[in-house]
C-alpha positions as CSV (number, residue, x, y, z in Angstrom):
1,M,140.7,172.6,107.8
2,E,141.3,175.8,106.0
3,N,141.5,173.9,102.8
4,I,138.1,172.2,103.5
5,S,136.6,175.7,104.2
6,K,137.9,177.1,100.9
7,V,136.7,174.3,98.9
8,L,133.2,174.6,100.5
9,E,133.2,178.2,99.8
10,N,134.6,178.5,96.4
11,G,135.2,175.0,95.0
12,S,133.5,173.4,92.1
13,S,130.6,171.2,92.7
14,K,132.8,168.2,92.0
15,E,135.3,169.3,94.6
16,K,132.6,170.2,97.2
17,I,131.0,166.8,96.8
18,K,134.4,165.0,97.0
19,I,135.1,166.9,100.5
20,L,131.5,166.4,101.8
21,E,131.9,162.7,101.3
22,T,134.6,162.7,103.8
23,L,132.8,165.0,106.4
24,D,130.4,162.6,108.1
25,N,132.3,162.6,111.5
26,V,133.0,166.4,112.0
27,N,132.2,168.0,115.2
28,N,134.2,171.3,114.6
29,P,131.5,174.2,114.6
30,E,133.1,176.2,111.8
31,I,133.2,173.1,109.5
32,L,129.7,172.1,110.5
33,G,128.5,175.6,109.8
34,K,130.1,175.3,106.2
35,I,128.4,171.9,105.7
36,I,125.0,173.4,106.8
37,S,125.5,176.3,104.4
38,Q,125.8,173.7,101.6
39,L,122.2,172.9,102.0
40,D,121.6,176.1,99.9
41,D,124.2,175.2,97.2
42,D,123.0,175.8,93.7
43,D,123.9,172.2,92.8
44,I,121.2,169.6,94.0
45,K,124.1,167.0,94.2
46,V,126.0,169.2,96.6
47,R,122.8,169.8,98.6
48,G,122.3,166.2,98.8
49,E,125.7,165.3,99.8
50,A,125.6,168.0,102.5
51,F,122.3,166.4,103.7
52,S,123.9,162.9,103.9
53,S,126.9,164.0,105.6
54,L,124.8,165.6,108.4
55,I,122.4,162.7,108.8
56,L,125.3,160.2,108.9
57,N,127.2,162.3,111.4
58,K,127.3,160.4,114.6
59,N,128.3,163.2,116.8
60,K,126.0,165.4,118.9
61,I,125.3,168.1,116.3
62,S,121.7,168.7,116.9
63,N,122.2,172.1,118.6
64,F,124.0,173.3,115.4
65,L,121.1,172.0,113.3
66,I,118.5,173.6,115.5
67,D,120.3,176.8,115.5
68,S,120.2,176.7,111.7
69,L,116.3,176.5,111.8
70,K,116.4,180.2,112.6
71,T,118.6,181.3,109.6
72,A,117.2,183.7,107.0
73,N,117.8,181.1,104.3
74,K,114.7,179.1,103.4
75,N,116.6,176.1,102.0
76,I,118.7,175.8,105.1
77,R,115.6,176.1,107.3
78,G,113.6,173.5,105.4
79,F,116.3,171.0,104.9
80,A,117.8,171.3,108.4
81,S,114.4,170.4,109.6
82,L,114.5,167.3,107.5
83,V,118.0,166.4,108.6
84,L,116.9,166.6,112.2
85,A,113.9,164.3,111.5
86,N,116.2,161.8,109.7
87,R,118.5,161.9,112.8
88,N,115.4,161.2,115.0
89,E,116.1,164.3,117.0
90,T,112.9,164.4,118.9
91,E,114.1,167.4,121.0
92,A,114.0,169.5,118.0
93,I,110.1,169.2,117.7
94,P,109.3,172.5,119.4
95,E,111.7,174.4,117.2
96,I,110.5,172.6,114.0
97,I,106.8,173.4,115.0
98,K,107.7,177.1,114.8
99,L,108.4,176.6,111.0
100,V,104.9,175.5,110.2
101,N,103.9,179.1,109.9
102,D,106.9,180.2,107.9
103,E,106.3,182.7,105.0
104,R,107.9,180.2,102.6
105,S,105.7,177.3,101.5
106,M,108.7,175.0,100.9
107,V,109.8,175.5,104.6
108,R,106.2,174.7,105.9
109,S,106.1,171.7,103.8
110,C,109.5,170.4,105.0
111,A,108.5,171.2,108.7
112,L,105.2,169.2,108.4
113,G,107.1,166.4,106.9
114,A,109.8,166.4,109.5
115,L,107.1,166.4,112.2
116,G,105.4,163.5,110.7
117,H,108.7,161.7,110.4
118,L,109.4,162.3,114.2
119,K,105.8,161.0,115.0
120,A,105.1,164.3,116.6
121,R,101.7,163.3,118.0
122,E,101.5,166.7,119.8
123,A,101.3,168.4,116.4
124,R,98.1,166.6,115.5
125,E,96.1,170.1,115.2
126,I,99.0,171.5,113.2
127,F,98.7,168.7,110.7
128,L,94.9,169.4,110.5
129,E,95.5,173.1,110.0
130,G,98.1,172.2,107.3
131,L,95.3,170.8,105.2
132,A,93.9,174.3,104.7
133,D,97.3,175.7,103.6
134,S,97.2,177.6,100.3
135,N,100.1,175.6,98.9
136,L,99.4,172.1,97.4
137,E,102.8,170.7,98.7
138,V,102.1,171.8,102.1
139,K,98.7,170.1,102.1
140,K,100.4,166.9,101.0
141,S,102.9,167.0,103.7
142,A,100.2,167.5,106.2
143,L,98.1,164.7,104.8
144,Q,101.1,162.3,104.6
145,A,101.8,163.0,108.4
146,I,98.1,162.3,109.1
147,I,98.3,159.1,107.2
148,D,101.6,158.0,108.9
149,L,100.2,158.8,112.4
150,K,96.9,157.2,111.6
151,I,95.0,160.4,112.6
152,S,91.3,160.1,111.6
153,I,89.7,163.1,109.9
154,S,85.9,163.9,109.2
155,E,84.3,163.2,106.0
156,E,83.8,167.0,105.7
157,K,87.6,167.6,105.8
158,I,88.1,164.8,103.4
159,N,85.7,166.5,100.8
160,E,87.5,169.8,101.4
161,I,90.8,168.1,100.3
162,L,89.1,166.7,97.3
163,T,88.2,170.0,96.0
164,E,91.8,170.2,94.8
165,K,91.9,168.3,91.5
166,D,95.3,166.4,92.1
167,S,95.8,162.7,91.5
168,E,98.4,162.3,94.2
169,L,96.1,164.0,96.8
170,E,93.2,161.8,95.7
171,K,95.3,158.7,96.4
172,M,96.4,160.0,99.7
173,V,92.7,160.6,100.6
174,S,91.8,157.0,99.7
175,L,94.4,155.9,102.3
176,I,92.8,158.3,104.8
177,K,89.4,156.9,104.2
178,K,90.8,153.5,105.3
179,I,92.1,154.9,108.6
180,S,89.2,157.3,109.4
181,G,86.4,154.8,108.7
182,P,82.8,155.9,108.3
183,E,82.6,158.2,111.3
184,G,85.9,160.3,111.1
185,I,86.4,162.7,114.0
């Protein structure tokens, strides 16, 4: 266990990945904390392996993940919300909702994506508010959740979205139009 901690703290990316590949059944709080900290590694492959290890973990680790939503680190806040969503941890919805007003756009985007994945219908107004966010990726996350949950929106709201000249947003809006029909809400 001490060796695992040392590698996750100071090892090379290759060493970290090799260890993380074996840690999908951990319930030791110290090691879980080290795995969660790897969601902020400089190497995207290490972050991805930590993400996978946490998603695949069959133990009851949602409390550790929910606690990590309160960390100062934006990557850990954002990615932990996505891990919780991929684990279908619906009890995390109230805590993830708190992240939709985060100062960091990446965290807001992840939180909206997580809520959409969790089919959080109670976040309907939050998704609609997300369409007015100053960040394009946050808007896309909100719009994807609206599409996935088949929430209809008004023609006026659709036209507001289209003021952003972005081809991906335009494709998403065409899907929304199919859902909303002519009347919207």
